[in-house]
N, C-alpha and C positions, 0 to 999 in steps of 0.2 A: 701026364695022363689026366684026362678030365675027370673030375669028381662025379661019381654016379649020380645022375639026376640033374647035373649042372650044365647039360648040353643045350645048345640052341634048339628051338623047336619051331616047327612049321605046321599050321593047322589050316588045311584047305577049306575054303568056304566060297563065298560069292565073289562078285566082280570088284568089290571095294576091299582094299587091303589096309591093315593096321600094322605098322612097324613098332615094336616094343623095344625100349632101351633101358637096361637095368643100371644100377648105381655102382659107385666106387667100392671095390672089393667084394661085390655081390656076384650074382649069377642069374641066368634066365629063370631059374626056379622061383625067384621072388615075384616074377610076373606071370607065372603059369596059371594061377587061379583067374587072374584077369584075362589072360589070353583065351582060356577055355570058355569063359563067360562071353567074350566078344565073338568067338567062333560059333557058339550056340545061337547067337543073335544074327548069324549069317555072314560074318566077315572072315576073310582070309587073313590069318595072323602069322607073322614071323617075328620071333624074338631073337635078337643077335646075342652072341657071347662076346663081350669085349675082349680084345687081346690081353693076355696075361691073367684073365679072370677064370674062375672055376677050375683051376689046376693047383698051383702052389705059389707061395710068396716069392720064391726065386724067379719064377716066370714073370710075375707082375713087376718085379724090380728091374727087369730088362726092357720094359715097355715105356712108351711116352704117350702124351695126350694125343699126338698125331696118330699113333697106332690105334688108339681107342676110337678116334674119329673115322679112321679108315675102316674099322669094323662096321661102323654105322653106314658108311657109304656102300660097303659091300652088301649089307642087308637091304638097303634101299634098291640097289640095282637088281638083286635077286627077286625082290617082291614085285618090281616093275615088270618082270617077265610074266607075271600072273595077273596083275591088276593095273588098270589104267589110273584109278584114283588111289592116292596113298595118304593115309592119316598117320600121325606119329604120336606115340605116348612115351614120355621119358620120366623115369623116377630118379630123384636126387641128382647125382652127377649125370645120369641119363637125360635129365631135363636140359642140362647145359649142352650136351652133345646134340640133342634134338633141336634146340634153338639154333645151334651152329648149322645144322642140316637145313633148317628152314631158310637160312640166309643164302644158300647156294643151290638148292634143289626145289622143284615144284612139289609142294604138298598141299593138301586141301585144308586141313586143320591141324592144330598142334595142342596137345594136352601135357601140362607139366604138373608133376606130383612132387611136393616137398622140394621146390627148387632151392639150392644152397647158396644164395648170394651173400648171406650173413651167417657165419659159423659160430656156434655157441661158444662162449668164453671158456667153458670147461675143457675144451680141447687145447687151449693154450697155444694157438697158432703162432702167437707172437714170440714164443720160445723156440720155434723151429730153427735148428742150426742152418747155416749157409749150405747150399746144395753141395759144394765141394767137400763138406764134412759129413755128408749123409750116406755115402756109399757103404753098403753092407750094414747100415743101421736100421733097426726096426723098433716099432712101438707095439706093445701088446694090445690086442683087441679083445674086448670082453666076449665070452662065449654066449651064444644065443640059445634060448630055451623056449622058443615060440611054439604054441600049440595050434593044431589044426592047419598046418602048413605042409607043403611038400618037404620030405625029409632033407633034401639038399639045402634048403634054406638055412638050417641050423649047422651046416657043415662049412661055415665061412672060415676065411683065413684067421688064424690065431694071432698073426702079426701083420703089421702094415709097414712096407718099406718107406722110409722117410723120403727117398728120392721121388717116390710116386706122389707123396703129399705135395712136393714142389710142382710136379706135373699137373696135379689137380688145380693148384693155385694159378698156374700158367693158363690152363684152360679157362678158369674163372675170369681172369683178366681179359683174355681174348673175347669171351662172350659178352662181357660188359661193354666192349667197344662196338659191338655190332647190333646191340638191342634195337637201335633206331632203324635198323634195316628189316626188322621182323614185321611183316605186313599180312600174315595169315591169321585167320580167326584163332583165338587163343583161349584155352580154359586153364585156370590155375586152381589147384586144390591143395590146401595146406592145413595142418592141425596146429592149433594154438599152443598145444603142449609138446611141440616138437623140440627135443633137447639136442638135436644135431644141427639142423638148419633153422635158424631163428625165424619166427613167423614174419618178421619184417622183410624177409627175403621175398615173400609173395607180393607184399605191398610194393616193394621196390620194382619188381618185374612188371606188375600191372601198370605202373606209371612210366616205365621206360621204353616200352615197345611202341612202334608207330601205328599199329593196327587199331582201328576204332572199336572192333568187336572183341572185347575182352570180358570173359565171364570169370568171376572170382568167388569161390566158396570156401569159407572158413569153417573148420571143424573144431569143436571145443576139445575133443580128445581124439587120439589116434596115434600120437607119437610121430616118429619119422617114417616108419614103414607102413604107411596108410594103405598100400595095396594088400597088406597081409593081416593087419590088426582088426580089432572087433568092429570097427566102423567101415570095413571094406565094402559091404553091400551098398552103402550110401555112395562110396567112391565109384563103384562099378556102374551104378544107375546114372550118376551124373555124367560119367564119360559117355555112356550109350546115348543119353539124352542129347549131349552136345554133338555127337557124331551125326545124329539124325536131324538135328536142328537146321532149319533153312536160314 
């Protein structure tokens, strides 16, 4: 059963569409404020719910990074029924999935928020057991207590399946290999105090893509969840500016 408020959402607007892709163990609720902002600006907005997300940890443990990407492909196909031009915004792991989408589908522009190419040492990824030993193993995820956000944002999974951490790392490896194929205009937004995806991730991405039009904005504060935290107005305005930019 889907957590109340964690459903995918579709906001009908104009001829230009924006596909939103949330992050690992998150849900569409994390991008609802951004989606509503873009819809008020005239865009048709669709936010996908990645397979295994927004329900329970057991559901997530049965999914793979291919399943997550298929969710994005489905969303792209659905939005194409309404809009000729598609823009894509991905947050965290959603950035990786969006980059992978840009390598295989026609999109106008790509926005990445807090891309996770370098994971903070505090997560001790180097201690992750081999995949064969990770079945039915979980790690505790801290409870969220964010204010002024949709209620479902704070109803995240309390545990993360370790097999899915392996899937995340497999996706990360895949995306690293195709960055030279990314040729669409790119906007990168990242906070310097991000304690999940190191700030160096954004710098790495900006130097690795083939496109010449890369805009990169560094925020001094905002943490990892920049579509939700105090500086989100700055994030929203920069995204809108980039979407309208010639």
